[in-house]
C-alpha positions, 0 to 999 in steps of 0.5 A, a space after each residue: 500500500 501507499 501510506 502517508 503518516 502525518 506526525 505532530 511537529 512538536 518532536 522529531 520522529 523518533 523524539 530525541 528525549 520524551 515524546 510518546 506519540 512521535 515514538 509510536 509513529 516512528 515504530 509504526 512507520 519503520 515496521 510498515 516499510 520493513 513489510 514492503 509498503 511505500 510509506 511517506 512520513 510528514 514530520 520535522 526535518 530532523 526525523 530519522 526514517 527509512 520512509 520518504 520524509 516530507 519535512 514540515 519544520 526544520 526541527 522538532 518544535 519543542 526543542 527549537 528556541 526560535 519557535 513560539 507557536 506550533 500552529 502555523 507549521 501544522 497548517 502549512 504541513 496540512 496543505 502539503 498533505 492535501 496537495 499530495 493526497 492523491 498519491 496515497 491509498 490511505 493517509 494516517 493522521 496523528 495530529 489530534 483534531 486540527 485536520 478534521 475540516 479537510 477530511 471531506 476534501 482529501 483525495 484519499 481515504 484517511 484514518 485518525 489515531 487519537 493519542 490523548 485524553 478524550 474527556 475534555 470539555 468541547 470534544 464531544 461537540 466537536 467530533 459530532 460535527 465530523 461523523 464520517 471521520 474514521 477514528 482509532 483509539 489506543 485503548 478501549 478505555 480511551 473511548 468511554 467519553 466519546 461513544 457516538 463517533 465512528 470508531 474503526 478500531 482500537 489498536 494498542 501500541 507496540 514496540 520493535 522486538 529488538 528495542 529493549 532487551 530482557 533485563 535482570 532487575 538487579 539494580 535494587 531500585 524502583 523506577 519512575 519514567 514519564 512527566 513530572 506532572 500531577 496526573 503521572 503521580 511522581 509524589 505518590 511514587 516517592 511515598 511508595 518507594 520510601 514505605 517499601 524501603 527501596 531507592 527510587 530513580 526518576 527519569 522525567 521531563 519537567 514541562 513549563 506548565 508543571 513547574 509550580 507542581 514540581 516546585 511545590 509538591 515534588 521538590 520537597 519530597 526529594 532527598 535521601 533515596 530519590 535520584 532524579 536523573 531528568 529526561 533520558 534518551 533511548 540509549 539509556 532506557 534498557 539499563 534504567 528499566 532493565 535493572 529496576 525491580 519494578 516500574 511504579 505507575 501511580 497515575 491519577 488520570 484516565 491514561 489513554 495508553 501509557 507507553 512506558 508500561 510496555 517498555 518496562 514489560 519488554 525488559 521483563 520489569 513488572 509494572 505496579 500501576 493504579 487502576 485508571 484508564 487503560 491500565 487493566 487492558 495493558 497489565 496482566 495481573 501477576 504476569 506483567 505486574 500488579 494493578 493496585 488501588 492505593 499506596 498500601 497495595 503498591 507497597 505490598 506488590 513490591 514485596 512480590 517482585 523477588 519471585 517475579 518471572 521476568 522471562 514470562 513478562 517478556 514473552 507476554 510483551 512479545 505476544 501482545 505489544 510488538 510493533 509487528 502486531 501493531 502494524 498488522 492491526 493498522 493495515 487491517 484498518 487501512 484496508 477497511 477504510 480504503 475499500 469503498 474508494 477502491 471499489 468505486 475506482 474499479 466500478 468506474 
């Protein structure tokens, strides 16, 4: 198939540091190319891909000091997509909702993966205006606030099988990987680690909007037993996750997916997560981790990690969360949304 992938321009594809959506777009794009498909990636010029790259900005905008507003870059990129659309069998958007008004005028079938939370004010009313948009959720839980839309499928994220090796978990510490934001629960992670009597290593990004929370809530809890290492790149993840006794995921929001959970599973590291959002779909109780309701249950789960079967966790990851499985799922969606267009061409 001739497939266009349209990525956000906030980060490169894949991102240098933090960036879940752009990372998933990269894994999907590379797997589709490996499978023999003709893929064009609309992304920032500093992206690294084996697909044909159509740049929409010189670099990922979050790390560009000259950038003040990402919107103009995305609008210009959408015009590039419109002009090139007839060359594709399907266009796959990953840019939230900004492109929805052009779908009815696009010279190719399109599918949109929604990567964010869908319980925000105004979203239901907005999507009601675009009833013919084929949408993909990244978990069934993500769909709950938007029932009356055109869901084409749920496709869980996947990782390349060789990206993160099985680790031994001998570092003697707990890990937290994500953002220093209230919904990710870094303060809860620190309290859990202290109650469990284990050191906590925190690899996290602090965004401008989260600095007051970091300074007022997180920083006072820092101290002995907590090692804040900042953002880490892909090269550091295998050791960071693979040496950990467990990944703490005490979220306080309806997490649409949580890529870090399957990154930990790829390393054979158990995930200890609160029952919110997608967690019950991702974590297999006792196989890839434990689902808990509070800090007390999280501490109890940590005590079980000594007997955890890391190899079985890795096998579960390979079975459920590989990039190859993700690409197969999306190809099924592409063929489904492209079928009416292809039928009309054959009839003509």
